[in-house]
N, C-alpha and C positions, 0 to 999 in steps of 0.2 A: 545206782548209788543214791541213797537218800542223804539228808542233811547231816545226820550224825557221822556216818562214815566219811563224808566229804570234809567235815570239820576235822576229823582225825588225820586225814591226809594233809590238809592245810596246816595243821599243827605239827605234823612230822617234818614238813619241808624245812623249817629252820634248823632242825637237827641234822638233816642231810647236808645242808649248806655249811653248817658249822663244822661237820666232819671233814669237809673239803679243806677248809683253811687251817683247821687245827691239825689235821693229818699232815699237811705240808709243814707246819711249824714243828711238830713233834719229830717228823722225819729229819728235818734240818738239825734239830738239837741232838738227836740220837746218833745220826750217821754222818753229818757234815760238820760237827763240832761247833755249831752256832751256840752262843750263850743263851741260857733260858730267858734272859730278860731282853733279848735283842728285838722283840716285837712290842715292846711297851710303847705307849702313845708318845709321839714326839721323837722316836728313835731315828737314828740316821739311816738305818738299813731299810732300803726300799722293799716293799712287798711286791712280788710279781703281779702284773695286772690281773690275771685270771683270779688269783686268790683275793685280791682287793675287790674285784667285782662280786665274788662269792660273799664276802662280808657285806657289801652294800645290798646285794639281793636278799640276804638274810634279814637285814634291817627293814627292807621294804615289806617282806612277808610279816615281820613282827608288828609293823605299823598297822597292817590291815587285819591281823588275826583277831583283835578284840571286837572289831565291827562284825566280823562273820560269827564269832562266838556268841556275841550278844544277840544277834538275830536268831541263831539256832536255839539258844537257851530260851529266849522269849517265845519262840514258836512252840517249843516243847512245853513250857510252863502254861501257855495259853491253850494248849491242846489243838494247835493249828499248824502242826508240822507239815501237813499236806499242802499248805499254802506256799511253802518255800522248797519243799523236797524236789520238785522238778527243776528248780533253778540252781540248786547246789552243785551238781556236776559241772554245769557250764562255768560256774564261778571258779571251781578248782582247775578246770582246763585253761581258763583265761589266766589264772595265777601261774600255772605251770608254763604257759606260753611266755608270760612276762619274765619269769625267772630264767627260763632257758635262753631267751633273747638277751637278757642281762649278762648271762655267763658267756655268751658267744662274743660279745664285744660292745663297744660304745660309739660306733660310728653314727653319723647323722641319721642314716636310714634305719639302723637298729634301734636308736632311741625313739624314732617315730613309731616303729613296730611295737616297741615296749609300751609306749604311750597309748597305742590303740588297745592293747591287752588291758592296760590299767583302766581305760575308759569303759571297757566292757564290764569290768569288775564294779566300778562305781555305779554304772547303770543298774547292774544286778542288785547291788546293795539297796539302791533307791527303790527298786521294784519290791524287794523283800520287805523292807520297812513299810512301804505303802500297803502291801498285802496284810501286814500284821497290825496296822493301826486301825 
């Protein structure tokens, strides 16, 4: 997997996560009689923990997507894609690890695992930018 397909996988991940919690909401509206506005910000109705974690995982991906996109676009524009292509799959695997861990739970141990996956991503971003500068 080179940087472009890796970026597409990275960019698709927020859509998958959104489908999880939006699917839950739509199901509750259509089949459980929940009002359509029952999930507005500040609503009294609690969101089940898994779907709340899916929302937070989606936001985490979206926070890092511009950094990855900028490095891939810069590499392509500079004609130096080969500098980051070998790193891109590892970045995606670390992101998938972080996201999966986030969905599993929020215990102390899982947060540490998630932080380790995040640290790997940050290190890879630094290496990517270093190789492009």
